[in-house]
The first five atom37 places (N, CA, C, CB, O) and aatype in JSON, in Angstrom:
{
  "aatype": [12, 11, 11, 16, 16, 10, 10, 2, 0, 5, 10, 15, 8, 4, 9, 0, 1, 10, 7, 8, 16, 3, 7, 9, 16, 9, 4, 3, 0, 7, 10, 14, 9, 14, 6, 2, 19, 6, 1, 9, 3, 10, 0, 10, 16, 0, 7, 19, 14, 15, 13, 10, 5, 16, 10, 3, 19, 19, 19, 0, 6, 10, 13, 19, 6, 1, 0, 19, 10, 0, 6, 6, 9, 11, 8, 11, 2, 14, 6, 9, 18, 16, 0, 19, 10, 6, 1, 10, 5, 5, 10, 6, 8, 5, 5, 7, 2, 5, 9, 5, 9, 2, 18, 19, 0, 8, 6, 9, 13, 11, 6, 10, 16, 8, 2, 2, 11, 0, 9, 19, 1, 16, 7, 6, 4, 15, 14, 18, 0, 2, 19, 9, 10, 18, 15, 7, 19, 14, 13],
  "atom_mask": [
    [1, 1, 1, 1, 1],
    [1, 1, 1, 1, 1],
    [1, 1, 1, 1, 1],
    [1, 1, 1, 1, 1],
    [1, 1, 1, 1, 1],
    [1, 1, 1, 1, 1],
    [1, 1, 1, 1, 1],
    [1, 1, 1, 1, 1],
    [1, 1, 1, 1, 1],
    [1, 1, 1, 1, 1],
    [1, 1, 1, 1, 1],
    [1, 1, 1, 1, 1],
    [1, 1, 1, 1, 1],
    [1, 1, 1, 1, 1],
    [1, 1, 1, 1, 1],
    [1, 1, 1, 1, 1],
    [1, 1, 1, 1, 1],
    [1, 1, 1, 1, 1],
    [1, 1, 1, 0, 1],
    [1, 1, 1, 1, 1],
    [1, 1, 1, 1, 1],
    [1, 1, 1, 1, 1],
    [1, 1, 1, 0, 1],
    [1, 1, 1, 1, 1],
    [1, 1, 1, 1, 1],
    [1, 1, 1, 1, 1],
    [1, 1, 1, 1, 1],
    [1, 1, 1, 1, 1],
    [1, 1, 1, 1, 1],
    [1, 1, 1, 0, 1],
    [1, 1, 1, 1, 1],
    [1, 1, 1, 1, 1],
    [1, 1, 1, 1, 1],
    [1, 1, 1, 1, 1],
    [1, 1, 1, 1, 1],
    [1, 1, 1, 1, 1],
    [1, 1, 1, 1, 1],
    [1, 1, 1, 1, 1],
    [1, 1, 1, 1, 1],
    [1, 1, 1, 1, 1],
    [1, 1, 1, 1, 1],
    [1, 1, 1, 1, 1],
    [1, 1, 1, 1, 1],
    [1, 1, 1, 1, 1],
    [1, 1, 1, 1, 1],
    [1, 1, 1, 1, 1],
    [1, 1, 1, 0, 1],
    [1, 1, 1, 1, 1],
    [1, 1, 1, 1, 1],
    [1, 1, 1, 1, 1],
    [1, 1, 1, 1, 1],
    [1, 1, 1, 1, 1],
    [1, 1, 1, 1, 1],
    [1, 1, 1, 1, 1],
    [1, 1, 1, 1, 1],
    [1, 1, 1, 1, 1],
    [1, 1, 1, 1, 1],
    [1, 1, 1, 1, 1],
    [1, 1, 1, 1, 1],
    [1, 1, 1, 1, 1],
    [1, 1, 1, 1, 1],
    [1, 1, 1, 1, 1],
    [1, 1, 1, 1, 1],
    [1, 1, 1, 1, 1],
    [1, 1, 1, 1, 1],
    [1, 1, 1, 1, 1],
    [1, 1, 1, 1, 1],
    [1, 1, 1, 1, 1],
    [1, 1, 1, 1, 1],
    [1, 1, 1, 1, 1],
    [1, 1, 1, 1, 1],
    [1, 1, 1, 1, 1],
    [1, 1, 1, 1, 1],
    [1, 1, 1, 1, 1],
    [1, 1, 1, 1, 1],
    [1, 1, 1, 1, 1],
    [1, 1, 1, 1, 1],
    [1, 1, 1, 1, 1],
    [1, 1, 1, 1, 1],
    [1, 1, 1, 1, 1],
    [1, 1, 1, 1, 1],
    [1, 1, 1, 1, 1],
    [1, 1, 1, 1, 1],
    [1, 1, 1, 1, 1],
    [1, 1, 1, 1, 1],
    [1, 1, 1, 1, 1],
    [1, 1, 1, 1, 1],
    [1, 1, 1, 1, 1],
    [1, 1, 1, 1, 1],
    [1, 1, 1, 1, 1],
    [1, 1, 1, 1, 1],
    [1, 1, 1, 1, 1],
    [1, 1, 1, 1, 1],
    [1, 1, 1, 1, 1],
    [1, 1, 1, 1, 1],
    [1, 1, 1, 0, 1],
    [1, 1, 1, 1, 1],
    [1, 1, 1, 1, 1],
    [1, 1, 1, 1, 1],
    [1, 1, 1, 1, 1],
    [1, 1, 1, 1, 1],
    [1, 1, 1, 1, 1],
    [1, 1, 1, 1, 1],
    [1, 1, 1, 1, 1],
    [1, 1, 1, 1, 1],
    [1, 1, 1, 1, 1],
    [1, 1, 1, 1, 1],
    [1, 1, 1, 1, 1],
    [1, 1, 1, 1, 1],
    [1, 1, 1, 1, 1],
    [1, 1, 1, 1, 1],
    [1, 1, 1, 1, 1],
    [1, 1, 1, 1, 1],
    [1, 1, 1, 1, 1],
    [1, 1, 1, 1, 1],
    [1, 1, 1, 1, 1],
    [1, 1, 1, 1, 1],
    [1, 1, 1, 1, 1],
    [1, 1, 1, 1, 1],
    [1, 1, 1, 1, 1],
    [1, 1, 1, 1, 1],
    [1, 1, 1, 1, 1],
    [1, 1, 1, 0, 1],
    [1, 1, 1, 1, 1],
    [1, 1, 1, 1, 1],
    [1, 1, 1, 1, 1],
    [1, 1, 1, 1, 1],
    [1, 1, 1, 1, 1],
    [1, 1, 1, 1, 1],
    [1, 1, 1, 1, 1],
    [1, 1, 1, 1, 1],
    [1, 1, 1, 1, 1],
    [1, 1, 1, 1, 1],
    [1, 1, 1, 1, 1],
    [1, 1, 1, 1, 1],
    [1, 1, 1, 0, 1],
    [1, 1, 1, 1, 1],
    [1, 1, 1, 1, 1],
    [1, 1, 1, 1, 1]
  ],
  "atom_positions": [
    [[13.7, 13.78, -12.47], [12.7, 13.76, -11.8], [12.03, 12.33, -10.76], [11.96, 14.17, -12.8], [12.33, 11.22, -11.19]],
    [[11.6, 12.35, -10.1], [10.65, 10.93, -9.92], [9.43, 10.61, -10.97], [9.87, 11.0, -8.43], [8.65, 11.46, -11.39]],
    [[9.43, 9.53, -11.23], [8.14, 9.09, -12.0], [7.1, 8.6, -11.63], [8.29, 8.35, -12.73], [6.04, 8.44, -12.25]],
    [[7.46, 8.25, -10.25], [6.17, 7.59, -9.37], [5.17, 9.11, -8.91], [6.94, 6.56, -7.59], [5.09, 10.3, -9.23]],
    [[4.56, 8.19, -8.02], [3.53, 9.44, -7.86], [3.79, 9.88, -6.89], [2.14, 9.3, -7.84], [3.09, 10.87, -6.66]],
    [[4.56, 9.62, -6.05], [5.01, 10.09, -4.2], [6.16, 10.81, -4.65], [5.55, 8.61, -2.77], [7.16, 10.2, -5.01]],
    [[6.09, 12.45, -4.65], [7.4, 13.45, -4.71], [7.92, 13.78, -3.53], [7.15, 14.76, -5.32], [9.13, 13.97, -3.43]],
    [[6.87, 13.91, -2.2], [7.54, 14.58, -1.27], [8.75, 13.5, -0.95], [6.57, 15.02, -0.03], [8.6, 12.28, -0.97]],
    [[10.13, 14.28, -0.61], [11.37, 13.76, -0.91], [11.76, 13.15, 1.02], [12.58, 15.26, -1.81], [12.61, 12.3, 1.27]],
    [[11.29, 13.52, 1.62], [11.33, 13.12, 3.18], [10.12, 11.99, 2.75], [10.87, 14.59, 4.6], [10.61, 10.96, 3.21]],
    [[9.32, 11.75, 2.36], [8.16, 10.21, 3.07], [8.89, 9.58, 2.08], [5.97, 10.04, 2.93], [9.26, 8.48, 2.49]],
    [[9.3, 9.83, 0.85], [10.1, 8.92, -0.51], [11.32, 8.19, 0.64], [11.07, 10.3, -2.21], [11.18, 7.2, 1.35]],
    [[12.14, 8.83, 0.54], [12.99, 8.18, 1.25], [12.63, 7.12, 2.22], [13.6, 9.01, 1.79], [12.93, 5.93, 2.1]],
    [[11.82, 7.77, 3.42], [11.96, 6.79, 4.13], [11.17, 5.57, 4.21], [12.0, 7.23, 5.05], [11.12, 4.94, 5.26]],
    [[10.45, 5.13, 2.99], [9.72, 4.26, 2.8], [10.82, 3.4, 1.93], [8.36, 4.71, 2.24], [10.93, 2.18, 2.01]],
    [[11.71, 4.36, 1.0], [12.92, 3.75, 0.84], [13.82, 2.85, 1.39], [13.41, 4.37, 0.76], [14.39, 1.93, 0.82]],
    [[13.94, 3.33, 3.01], [15.21, 2.55, 3.69], [13.58, 1.44, 4.43], [16.71, 3.91, 5.24], [14.28, 0.64, 5.06]],
    [[12.86, 1.2, 4.57], [11.78, 0.38, 4.84], [12.49, -0.73, 4.43], [10.41, 0.66, 4.19], [12.94, -1.05, 3.33]],
    [[12.5, -1.52, 6.1], [12.56, -3.33, 5.79], [11.92, -3.95, 5.94], [0.0, 0.0, 0.0], [10.87, -3.31, 5.94]],
    [[11.61, -5.46, 6.19], [10.67, -6.18, 6.43], [10.25, -6.12, 7.97], [11.01, -7.41, 5.94], [11.0, -6.35, 8.92]],
    [[9.14, -5.82, 8.02], [8.38, -5.4, 9.34], [8.32, -4.2, 10.18], [8.69, -6.13, 10.15], [7.86, -3.97, 11.3]],
    [[8.98, -3.47, 9.21], [9.25, -2.56, 9.73], [7.84, -1.3, 9.81], [10.5, -2.28, 9.04], [7.09, -1.52, 8.86]],
    [[7.41, -0.28, 10.57], [6.27, 0.12, 10.61], [5.91, 1.33, 10.3], [0.0, 0.0, 0.0], [7.02, 1.79, 10.03]],
    [[5.32, 2.02, 10.16], [5.15, 3.88, 9.46], [3.42, 4.06, 9.97], [5.37, 4.09, 6.93], [2.62, 3.32, 9.38]],
    [[2.97, 4.84, 10.84], [2.14, 5.57, 10.86], [1.43, 6.84, 9.91], [2.48, 5.78, 11.7], [1.74, 8.03, 9.81]],
    [[0.62, 6.25, 9.42], [-0.31, 7.27, 9.13], [-1.44, 8.02, 9.65], [-0.66, 6.97, 8.43], [-2.52, 7.49, 9.41]],
    [[-1.48, 9.05, 10.26], [-1.95, 9.76, 11.21], [-3.04, 10.89, 10.63], [-0.75, 10.31, 11.92], [-3.19, 10.98, 9.41]],
    [[-3.79, 11.76, 11.55], [-4.8, 12.76, 11.51], [-3.9, 13.99, 12.18], [-6.27, 12.29, 12.38], [-2.68, 14.15, 12.16]],
    [[-4.4, 14.38, 12.46], [-3.38, 15.78, 12.93], [-3.58, 16.12, 14.23], [-3.67, 17.22, 12.13], [-3.43, 17.27, 14.64]],
    [[-3.99, 14.97, 15.08], [-4.32, 15.39, 16.44], [-3.3, 14.25, 16.9], [0.0, 0.0, 0.0], [-2.4, 14.87, 17.48]],
    [[-3.03, 13.09, 16.93], [-2.64, 12.09, 16.86], [-1.42, 12.37, 17.89], [-2.5, 11.65, 15.49], [-1.01, 13.47, 17.55]],
    [[-0.64, 11.92, 18.99], [1.06, 12.46, 19.46], [2.0, 12.07, 18.77], [1.63, 12.03, 20.79], [2.21, 10.87, 18.61]],
    [[2.65, 12.9, 18.29], [4.0, 11.61, 18.25], [5.14, 12.23, 18.61], [4.41, 10.85, 16.69], [5.44, 13.42, 18.7]],
    [[6.07, 10.61, 18.91], [6.73, 11.02, 20.36], [8.05, 11.27, 19.26], [6.87, 9.57, 22.0], [8.3, 10.98, 18.09]],
    [[8.74, 12.0, 20.41], [10.21, 12.82, 20.18], [10.85, 11.61, 19.54], [11.17, 13.49, 21.74], [11.02, 12.03, 18.4]],
    [[11.29, 10.45, 19.54], [12.11, 9.87, 19.23], [11.98, 9.03, 17.48], [12.2, 9.13, 20.44], [12.8, 8.31, 16.91]],
    [[10.49, 9.56, 16.99], [9.93, 8.78, 15.95], [10.33, 9.62, 14.85], [8.39, 8.48, 16.04], [10.53, 10.66, 15.49]],
    [[10.6, 9.92, 13.63], [10.72, 10.92, 13.04], [9.23, 11.47, 12.29], [11.84, 10.62, 12.21], [8.32, 10.74, 11.89]],
    [[9.28, 12.63, 12.25], [7.34, 13.3, 12.07], [8.39, 13.65, 10.36], [6.31, 15.53, 13.69], [9.5, 14.05, 10.03]],
    [[7.26, 13.24, 9.79], [7.21, 13.8, 8.44], [5.27, 14.33, 8.18], [7.9, 12.3, 7.18], [4.27, 13.97, 7.56]],
    [[5.57, 15.02, 8.81], [4.54, 16.45, 8.78], [3.82, 17.0, 7.26], [5.6, 17.85, 9.32], [4.34, 17.88, 6.57]],
    [[3.15, 16.65, 7.08], [2.12, 16.81, 5.58], [1.23, 17.88, 6.02], [1.03, 15.27, 5.04], [0.88, 18.49, 5.01]],
    [[0.89, 18.21, 6.7], [-0.32, 19.16, 7.11], [-0.25, 20.54, 7.09], [-0.69, 18.95, 8.37], [0.43, 21.37, 7.69]],
    [[-1.31, 20.59, 6.05], [-1.21, 22.2, 5.74], [-2.15, 22.72, 6.22], [-1.2, 22.69, 4.4], [-1.7, 23.33, 7.19]],
    [[-3.22, 22.87, 6.16], [-4.31, 23.46, 6.69], [-5.97, 21.74, 7.2], [-4.74, 24.91, 5.04], [-6.09, 20.61, 6.74]],
    [[-6.83, 22.51, 8.28], [-7.94, 21.29, 7.87], [-7.97, 20.63, 7.12], [-8.94, 21.44, 7.63], [-8.1, 21.26, 6.08]],
    [[-7.92, 19.21, 6.87], [-8.15, 18.29, 5.85], [-7.82, 18.25, 4.76], [0.0, 0.0, 0.0], [-8.49, 17.85, 3.81]],
    [[-6.01, 18.95, 4.77], [-5.39, 18.61, 3.13], [-3.54, 18.79, 4.04], [-6.04, 20.43, 1.27], [-2.99, 19.86, 4.3]],
    [[-3.09, 17.64, 4.29], [-3.68, 16.38, 2.89], [-4.95, 15.74, 3.48], [-2.36, 14.77, 2.5], [-5.17, 16.17, 4.61]],
    [[-5.83, 14.86, 3.04], [-6.36, 14.16, 4.24], [-5.57, 12.9, 4.25], [-7.98, 13.88, 4.21], [-4.44, 12.86, 3.77]],
    [[-6.14, 11.88, 4.8], [-5.5, 10.81, 5.55], [-6.37, 10.13, 4.29], [-5.77, 10.48, 7.46], [-5.39, 10.26, 3.55]],
    [[-7.11, 9.67, 3.64], [-6.97, 8.85, 2.41], [-6.3, 9.12, 1.35], [-7.96, 8.63, 1.94], [-5.94, 8.16, 0.67]],
    [[-5.97, 10.45, 0.92], [-5.19, 10.93, -0.19], [-3.85, 10.47, 0.46], [-5.37, 12.63, -0.6], [-2.93, 10.3, -0.34]],
    [[-3.59, 10.25, 1.72], [-1.89, 10.11, 1.74], [-2.3, 8.56, 2.33], [-0.68, 11.46, 3.01], [-1.37, 7.77, 2.45]],
    [[-3.04, 8.32, 2.52], [-2.52, 6.41, 2.02], [-2.29, 5.92, 0.88], [-3.48, 5.32, 2.24], [-1.43, 5.06, 0.71]],
    [[-3.19, 6.49, -0.27], [-3.21, 6.1, -1.16], [-2.14, 6.41, -1.89], [-4.13, 6.27, -1.5], [-1.99, 5.8, -2.95]],
    [[-1.23, 7.34, -1.53], [-0.05, 7.78, -2.12], [1.19, 6.7, -1.31], [0.12, 9.6, -1.83], [2.09, 6.03, -1.82]],
    [[0.92, 6.81, -0.35], [1.67, 5.88, 0.55], [1.83, 4.41, 0.03], [0.97, 5.84, 1.89], [2.97, 4.01, -0.24]],
    [[0.63, 3.51, -0.13], [0.57, 2.1, -0.55], [1.1, 2.0, -1.79], [-0.76, 1.52, -0.56], [1.76, 1.02, -2.15]],
    [[0.87, 2.91, -2.45], [1.35, 3.2, -4.26], [2.94, 2.54, -4.63], [1.54, 5.29, -4.63], [3.35, 1.77, -5.5]],
    [[3.52, 3.23, -3.57], [4.96, 2.83, -3.05], [5.49, 1.32, -1.95], [5.29, 4.19, -2.21], [6.39, 0.48, -1.92]],
    [[4.17, 1.72, -1.13], [4.39, 0.5, 0.03], [4.17, -1.19, -0.36], [3.22, 0.82, 1.27], [3.24, -1.41, -1.13]],
    [[4.9, -2.28, 0.09], [4.63, -3.78, -0.15], [4.21, -3.5, 1.44], [6.04, -5.1, -0.74], [5.02, -3.14, 2.29]],
    [[2.57, -3.77, 1.7], [2.24, -3.88, 2.58], [2.06, -5.16, 3.37], [1.55, -3.3, 2.42], [1.51, -6.02, 2.68]],
    [[2.36, -5.57, 4.67], [2.07, -7.04, 5.12], [1.36, -7.06, 6.47], [3.45, -7.91, 5.26], [1.26, -8.08, 7.15]],
    [[0.92, -6.0, 6.79], [0.33, -5.48, 8.18], [-0.34, -4.65, 8.13], [1.04, -5.08, 9.08], [-0.05, -3.81, 7.29]],
    [[-1.39, -4.46, 8.84], [-2.04, -3.35, 9.24], [-2.57, -3.27, 10.74], [-3.08, -3.22, 8.35], [-2.96, -4.31, 11.27]],
    [[-2.59, -2.11, 11.43], [-3.24, -1.99, 12.89], [-3.84, -0.87, 12.61], [-2.31, -1.92, 14.26], [-3.42, 0.09, 11.97]],
    [[-5.21, -1.11, 13.32], [-5.87, 0.27, 13.42], [-6.27, 0.29, 15.09], [-7.37, 0.43, 12.26], [-6.03, -0.56, 15.95]],
    [[-6.89, 1.47, 15.21], [-7.78, 1.56, 16.12], [-9.12, 0.79, 16.58], [-8.0, 2.49, 15.92], [-10.26, 1.19, 16.35]],
    [[-8.87, -0.09, 17.1], [-10.84, -0.28, 17.78], [-11.64, 0.19, 17.57], [-11.36, -0.09, 18.91], [-12.56, -0.35, 16.96]],
    [[-11.68, 1.82, 18.1], [-12.54, 2.97, 17.93], [-12.94, 3.34, 17.01], [-12.23, 3.83, 18.24], [-13.95, 4.05, 17.07]],
    [[-12.38, 3.06, 15.82], [-12.06, 3.35, 14.77], [-13.96, 2.63, 13.65], [-10.24, 2.53, 14.59], [-14.84, 3.17, 12.98]],
    [[-13.66, 1.45, 14.04], [-15.17, 1.14, 13.49], [-16.17, 1.67, 14.4], [-15.5, -0.45, 13.34], [-17.2, 1.02, 14.24]],
    [[-16.34, 2.73, 15.44], [-17.77, 3.11, 15.65], [-17.53, 4.78, 15.31], [-18.45, 2.68, 17.39], [-18.16, 5.42, 14.47]],
    [[-16.48, 5.27, 16.15], [-16.24, 6.67, 15.7], [-15.93, 7.46, 14.41], [-15.42, 6.92, 16.28], [-15.84, 8.68, 14.29]],
    [[-15.74, 6.25, 13.24], [-15.49, 7.05, 12.05], [-15.5, 5.72, 11.22], [-14.03, 8.09, 12.02], [-14.52, 5.06, 10.85]],
    [[-16.61, 5.52, 11.04], [-17.06, 4.2, 10.01], [-17.03, 4.51, 8.8], [-18.46, 3.62, 10.14], [-16.89, 3.57, 8.01]],
    [[-17.14, 5.84, 8.26], [-17.17, 6.25, 6.61], [-15.14, 5.76, 6.88], [-17.87, 8.68, 6.0], [-14.95, 4.57, 6.66]],
    [[-14.14, 6.38, 7.2], [-12.81, 6.37, 7.22], [-12.44, 5.08, 7.33], [-12.27, 7.15, 8.16], [-11.39, 4.78, 6.76]],
    [[-13.13, 4.06, 8.03], [-12.84, 2.47, 8.3], [-13.46, 1.75, 6.93], [-13.72, 1.82, 9.9], [-12.73, 1.13, 6.16]],
    [[-14.74, 1.89, 6.73], [-14.53, 1.44, 5.37], [-13.8, 1.75, 4.59], [-15.25, 1.51, 4.79], [-13.4, 0.82, 3.88]],
    [[-13.47, 2.58, 4.42], [-12.11, 3.54, 3.12], [-11.22, 2.67, 3.06], [-11.13, 5.2, 3.6], [-10.85, 2.02, 2.08]],
    [[-10.84, 2.65, 4.17], [-9.33, 1.77, 4.72], [-9.29, 0.29, 4.54], [-9.07, 1.89, 6.4], [-8.34, -0.29, 4.02]],
    [[-10.28, -0.24, 4.96], [-10.91, -2.12, 4.42], [-10.56, -2.18, 2.97], [-13.03, -2.51, 4.5], [-9.74, -2.88, 2.37]],
    [[-11.37, -1.29, 2.55], [-11.6, -1.0, 0.73], [-10.45, -0.78, 0.26], [-12.5, 0.33, 0.19], [-10.65, -0.75, -0.96]],
    [[-9.79, -0.68, 0.37], [-8.02, -0.12, 0.17], [-7.49, -0.87, -0.01], [-7.15, 0.49, 1.11], [-7.17, -1.41, -1.07]],
    [[-7.08, -1.3, 1.98], [-6.41, -2.76, 1.98], [-7.08, -3.78, 1.12], [-6.39, -3.38, 3.42], [-6.3, -4.68, 0.84]],
    [[-7.78, -3.88, 0.82], [-8.77, -5.25, -0.25], [-8.05, -4.98, -1.43], [-10.82, -5.06, -0.64], [-7.16, -5.76, -1.77]],
    [[-8.27, -4.17, -1.98], [-7.84, -3.71, -3.25], [-5.89, -3.85, -3.46], [-8.49, -1.97, -3.31], [-5.31, -4.29, -4.44]],
    [[-5.34, -3.38, -2.31], [-3.81, -3.42, -2.24], [-4.06, -5.02, -2.07], [-2.87, -2.42, -0.87], [-3.54, -5.31, -3.15]],
    [[-4.33, -5.87, -1.71], [-3.97, -7.52, -1.77], [-4.21, -7.9, -2.88], [-4.68, -8.5, -0.88], [-3.3, -8.72, -2.95]],
    [[-4.78, -7.98, -3.95], [-5.25, -7.94, -4.55], [-4.03, -7.62, -6.28], [-6.23, -7.2, -3.83], [-3.75, -8.25, -7.3]],
    [[-3.68, -6.29, -5.67], [-2.35, -5.49, -6.59], [-1.2, -6.37, -6.17], [-1.95, -3.61, -6.12], [-0.28, -6.43, -6.97]],
    [[-1.09, -7.03, -5.08], [-0.21, -7.24, -4.43], [0.38, -8.89, -4.57], [-0.67, -6.76, -3.21], [1.45, -9.41, -4.86]],
    [[-0.98, -9.35, -4.2], [-1.04, -10.48, -4.62], [-0.66, -11.39, -3.44], [0.0, 0.0, 0.0], [-0.35, -12.58, -3.48]],
    [[-0.79, -10.25, -1.92], [-0.62, -11.05, -1.05], [-2.07, -10.89, 0.2], [0.94, -10.71, -0.57], [-2.89, -9.98, 0.05]],
    [[-2.19, -11.78, 1.23], [-3.01, -11.33, 2.01], [-2.62, -10.17, 3.03], [-3.43, -12.37, 2.57], [-1.48, -10.13, 3.5]],
    [[-3.51, -9.3, 3.33], [-2.75, -8.31, 4.43], [-3.45, -8.44, 5.74], [-2.78, -6.65, 4.01], [-4.54, -7.9, 5.98]],
    [[-2.78, -9.18, 6.57], [-3.35, -8.87, 8.19], [-3.71, -7.86, 9.3], [-2.71, -9.26, 8.77], [-2.81, -7.24, 9.87]],
    [[-4.71, -7.71, 9.55], [-5.19, -6.51, 9.98], [-5.52, -7.03, 11.46], [-6.46, -5.89, 9.05], [-6.12, -8.05, 11.78]],
    [[-4.93, -6.01, 12.31], [-5.17, -6.69, 13.63], [-5.62, -4.94, 14.21], [-3.48, -7.75, 14.5], [-5.34, -3.84, 13.73]],
    [[-6.5, -5.4, 15.55], [-6.83, -3.61, 16.02], [-6.54, -4.31, 17.28], [-8.68, -2.55, 15.77], [-6.36, -5.46, 17.68]],
    [[-6.58, -2.5, 18.0], [-6.05, -2.56, 19.25], [-6.47, -1.04, 19.85], [-4.39, -2.91, 19.17], [-6.25, 0.01, 19.26]],
    [[-7.1, -1.17, 21.13], [-7.5, -0.02, 21.71], [-6.68, 0.75, 21.78], [-7.96, -0.08, 22.75], [-5.52, 0.47, 22.09]],
    [[-7.35, 2.56, 21.31], [-6.15, 3.73, 20.51], [-4.86, 3.76, 21.56], [-6.9, 5.7, 20.36], [-3.77, 4.03, 21.05]],
    [[-4.92, 3.45, 23.25], [-3.87, 3.89, 23.88], [-2.81, 3.02, 23.23], [-3.99, 3.82, 25.4], [-1.79, 3.55, 22.79]],
    [[-2.98, 1.84, 23.17], [-2.54, 1.01, 22.78], [-1.5, 1.04, 21.63], [-3.4, 0.46, 22.68], [-0.28, 0.96, 21.64]],
    [[-2.63, 1.22, 20.39], [-2.09, 2.01, 19.02], [-1.28, 2.7, 19.36], [-2.93, 2.85, 18.2], [-0.18, 2.24, 19.04]],
    [[-1.18, 4.12, 20.15], [-0.31, 4.74, 20.19], [1.12, 4.91, 21.01], [-0.89, 5.38, 20.2], [2.0, 5.77, 20.95]],
    [[0.96, 3.5, 21.94], [2.02, 3.53, 22.14], [3.05, 2.28, 20.92], [1.93, 3.35, 23.71], [4.27, 2.27, 20.78]],
    [[2.13, 1.48, 20.28], [3.18, 1.11, 19.44], [3.81, 1.9, 18.28], [2.8, 0.07, 18.97], [4.54, 1.33, 17.47]],
    [[3.47, 3.47, 18.19], [4.1, 3.96, 17.52], [5.45, 4.41, 18.11], [3.39, 4.74, 17.04], [6.27, 4.99, 17.4]],
    [[5.62, 4.23, 18.98], [7.12, 4.52, 19.77], [7.71, 3.44, 18.62], [7.35, 4.0, 21.89], [8.63, 3.94, 17.98]],
    [[7.41, 2.25, 18.29], [8.5, 1.6, 17.46], [8.17, 2.2, 16.57], [8.67, 0.19, 17.22], [7.1, 1.59, 16.53]],
    [[8.04, 3.18, 15.38], [7.59, 3.14, 14.34], [8.94, 3.66, 13.49], [6.28, 3.88, 14.32], [9.77, 4.03, 14.31]],
    [[9.36, 3.79, 12.32], [10.44, 4.07, 11.91], [10.12, 5.7, 11.65], [10.88, 3.11, 10.74], [11.02, 6.51, 11.88]],
    [[8.92, 6.13, 11.22], [7.77, 7.02, 10.97], [6.75, 7.76, 11.32], [7.37, 6.73, 10.61], [5.82, 7.14, 10.8]],
    [[6.36, 8.5, 11.75], [4.77, 9.07, 11.63], [4.34, 10.1, 11.01], [4.24, 9.37, 12.72], [4.58, 11.2, 11.51]],
    [[3.57, 10.01, 9.71], [3.09, 10.65, 8.78], [1.73, 11.75, 9.2], [2.79, 9.56, 7.82], [0.62, 11.26, 9.02]],
    [[1.75, 12.65, 9.53], [1.18, 13.4, 10.16], [0.28, 14.31, 8.64], [2.34, 14.18, 11.24], [0.83, 15.16, 7.95]],
    [[-0.95, 13.88, 8.47], [-2.17, 14.61, 7.81], [-2.82, 15.74, 8.18], [-3.11, 13.9, 7.77], [-3.45, 15.83, 9.24]],
    [[-2.75, 16.28, 7.7], [-4.54, 17.59, 7.93], [-5.81, 16.7, 8.43], [0.0, 0.0, 0.0], [-6.49, 17.25, 9.29]],
    [[-6.12, 15.73, 8.14], [-7.03, 14.86, 8.91], [-7.66, 15.62, 10.3], [-6.16, 13.49, 9.33], [-7.17, 15.86, 11.4]],
    [[-9.01, 15.9, 9.7], [-9.34, 16.18, 11.22], [-10.73, 15.64, 11.75], [-9.33, 17.77, 11.48], [-11.57, 16.3, 12.37]],
    [[-10.82, 13.97, 11.27], [-11.79, 13.12, 11.92], [-10.85, 12.15, 12.9], [-12.74, 12.24, 10.74], [-9.67, 11.8, 12.91]],
    [[-12.05, 11.92, 13.71], [-11.06, 11.18, 14.88], [-10.65, 10.17, 14.03], [-11.78, 10.53, 16.41], [-10.85, 10.05, 12.82]],
    [[-9.76, 9.14, 15.16], [-9.26, 7.64, 15.02], [-8.53, 7.24, 13.37], [-10.79, 6.59, 15.32], [-8.3, 6.09, 13.0]],
    [[-8.3, 8.29, 12.7], [-7.86, 8.56, 11.34], [-6.53, 7.8, 11.36], [-7.73, 10.17, 10.97], [-5.7, 8.49, 10.76]],
    [[-5.99, 6.62, 11.82], [-5.08, 6.58, 12.05], [-4.7, 5.24, 11.6], [-4.97, 7.0, 13.13], [-5.53, 4.43, 12.01]],
    [[-3.36, 4.46, 10.61], [-3.26, 3.62, 10.64], [-1.46, 3.05, 10.47], [-4.28, 3.4, 9.9], [-0.79, 3.47, 9.52]],
    [[-1.01, 2.31, 11.24], [0.33, 1.84, 11.25], [0.27, 0.73, 10.11], [0.81, 1.29, 12.76], [-0.63, -0.09, 9.91]],
    [[1.34, 0.9, 9.5], [1.35, -0.44, 8.04], [2.91, -0.57, 8.19], [0.74, 0.2, 5.91], [3.79, 0.29, 8.17]],
    [[2.97, -2.44, 8.42], [4.34, -2.57, 8.43], [4.31, -3.07, 7.19], [5.04, -3.37, 9.51], [3.3, -3.51, 6.63]],
    [[5.81, -2.99, 6.56], [6.42, -3.39, 5.34], [6.77, -4.95, 5.51], [7.73, -2.47, 5.03], [7.34, -5.49, 6.47]],
    [[6.15, -5.69, 4.0], [6.44, -6.7, 3.94], [7.48, -6.56, 2.41], [0.0, 0.0, 0.0], [7.86, -5.5, 1.91]],
    [[7.78, -7.93, 1.89], [8.83, -8.3, 0.9], [7.88, -8.66, -0.52], [9.84, -9.75, 1.54], [6.88, -9.39, -0.55]],
    [[8.53, -7.91, -1.71], [7.15, -8.8, -2.91], [7.83, -9.77, -3.47], [6.38, -7.85, -4.41], [7.71, -10.0, -4.68]],
    [[8.88, -10.68, -2.45], [9.43, -11.4, -3.55], [9.01, -12.83, -2.2], [11.46, -10.87, -4.25], [9.25, -14.01, -2.46]]
  ]
}
């Protein structure tokens, strides 16, 4: 049995397959998921698992180089926005690198997901609780 935090086999396998600059999205329950992108659906009910719980588990396994957020999160969901920034700052310290954060309009964000290796759907039911994480290399 795995010793690390992540127990979901599909998500663990996806992260293990990521190469440098590959993207994976963690999203709320409402983000549309393109047919051509692997869907890892963790949603059980409203709020379970939450976006932040899922983010915490994913970044425990993934070396992150860059993140993309929708510009709208700043004003439409400031609590999640602040929490994401705090987690990315902590991750920078743990990884010993600077994580570039980019902001795009939500419509562009949705277009960017078409090029991701996978989209992880959570039970989060708050607006714009979405992030694209791009894999880095720890050396």
